[in-house]
N, C-alpha and C positions, 0 to 999 in steps of 0.2 A: 504494499500500500504506500505509494509515494505521496508526498505532500509538502506544502510549504507552510511553515508555521509563523504565526505572528500574533503577539498578545493573547496567547492562549487559544487561538483559533487555528485549526488545521484545515486548509482548503485542499480537498482531496483531488489528486490528479487522476485517480482511478476512474475509468469510464463507467458510469453508471447508466444502465439501460432504463429508459423511461418510455412507457406507452401511454399516450394520451388518447382518451376515449376509446381505447381498444383498436384504434386504426393505425396510428403512426408507431413506427418502431425505429428509434434512433438513439444515438448516444448523446448525453449532456453532461460533460465531465465535471462541471463545477456547481451543479444544482444543490448538492448537499455538503454541509460543513459539520465538523465536530468541534464543539466547545463545551465549556462548563454548563453544567445543568443543575437547577434547583431540585430536580427529582433525585438523581443519583450521579455523582462524579462528572462524567462526560455524557453529553447527549448529541443526538444527530438532529440538525436544523436545516430547513429548506431556504434557499436564497431566492427562490421564485415561487410564485403561486402554483399550487397543484389542484387539479380538478378532481372531483369526487369520482371514484372508481378507477382512477389512474393507477397503473402498476408503477410503483416508485423505484424499488431496488430489490435485488435478489439477495436472500440470505445465503452466503456462500461459505465454503470451507470444506475440509475433508469430512467424508461420511464414515463414521466408525460405529461398531457395535456398542449399545449402551453399556454393557458390562465392561468393555474396554475404557469407555469414558469415565465410568464410576471409579475404576481403578486409577486412572490417570490423574483424576481430580479429587481423589479421596480427601486430601488434606488442604485443598485450595478453597479460600473463602469466596472466590469469584470464578465463575464459569460463563461461557457463551455457547451453551449447547442448546440446540433446537431439535426437539423430538419430531421424528418422522413417522407417518403411518401408524402402526400399531405400538410404536415406542421402542421397538427392539433396536433401531438405528437412530443415530442423532448426527446433526451437523455440528462439528467443532468449529464454531463462528470465527471467521476471518473476513475483514472488509468493513464496509460502511454500515451494513445492517446491524452488526453486533453492538453498535452504539445506540440503537434505538431502545429507549427506556420503556418500562412498564407504566401503564396508567389504568385506573379502574374506569376512566371515561376517555377512551383513546380516540385519536383522530385517524388511526390506521387499523388495519387487520392483516392477518396473514392467510395465505392459502397456497396449497400444493397445486401446481400445474405441470402435468407431464414430468413428474420427478423433481420439479424445481419449486423452491419456497420463495414466494413473492410477498412483498409488503405492498398493500394496496390502500389507497385513500378512502376512508368511510364517508368523508365529506369534503367540501372544498377546503383547502388549507392555504392560509395566507403565507406570503414570503416572511421569513423570520421566525415561524412557529417551530417548536420542538415536535418532532415526529414521535408518536408513542403508539403502542398496541398493547392490548391485554395478554400478558404472558400465559395466563391460565395454566399455571404449573400443576402438575399432577403427582409428583413424588419429590422426596428430599429428606427422607428419614425425619429427624426431629427438628430440622430447620424451620424456623417460623416463617421465613421469607417475608419479612416486613415490607409493606408497601409505604412509599414516601410521596406518592403522587400528589397529594393535597386536593384532590378533587372533591367536590361536595358529597359525591356518593361513594367515597373511598371505602372499601371493605377491610382496610388495614392489612391485607395480605395479597401476595402476588399469586397465591394458589387460586385455582378455579373455584366457583361456588360449590360445584359438586365435591371437589376434593376437601373443601372446608367442612362440608356436612359429613363426609366420610371420616375425617379426623374427629369431629365432635362425637359422632357415634362410638368410635373407637375409644375415646377418652371416657365416655360414660360407661362402656363395658369394662374398661380397666378399672374405673372407680368402684364398680359393683363387686368386682373380683376381690378388691382390697378390703372390702367390709367384713 
């Protein structure tokens, strides 16, 4: 990932594929920048308006078995893993998309298209906005995966609502067994 840094901002020279309205397919190399985020450390921001439903960037990196990723990052507090399909394989994130932070009220979503994971706009996004999507985490052992998005509807966790319910039920079962 090549880039030019200035005042905490990296302007990425990596060519980012953008599809506008599903019709045009071209590269726009400086549409996204990485800079400090109020949500978490660094975030990905757009320098130009993005239309609703536009494919913004692909989540790229090596595809590895989840078990290998668990072993590789066992003692690491930070990972950029993206679960694929049934969750048995993950993308070990490299590139621009790995800097897109979680939000409980996101402006983007993810989707798999012919084996590729794309970040797509849920709504029109203004130039200068931080890009976010809901991580909907589904595993992580005892990690609470606290959310810092600050959205009015924040659920205080990056886990999916279904995973939070599953964890709540498991905690209740464990509490009953201790009695």
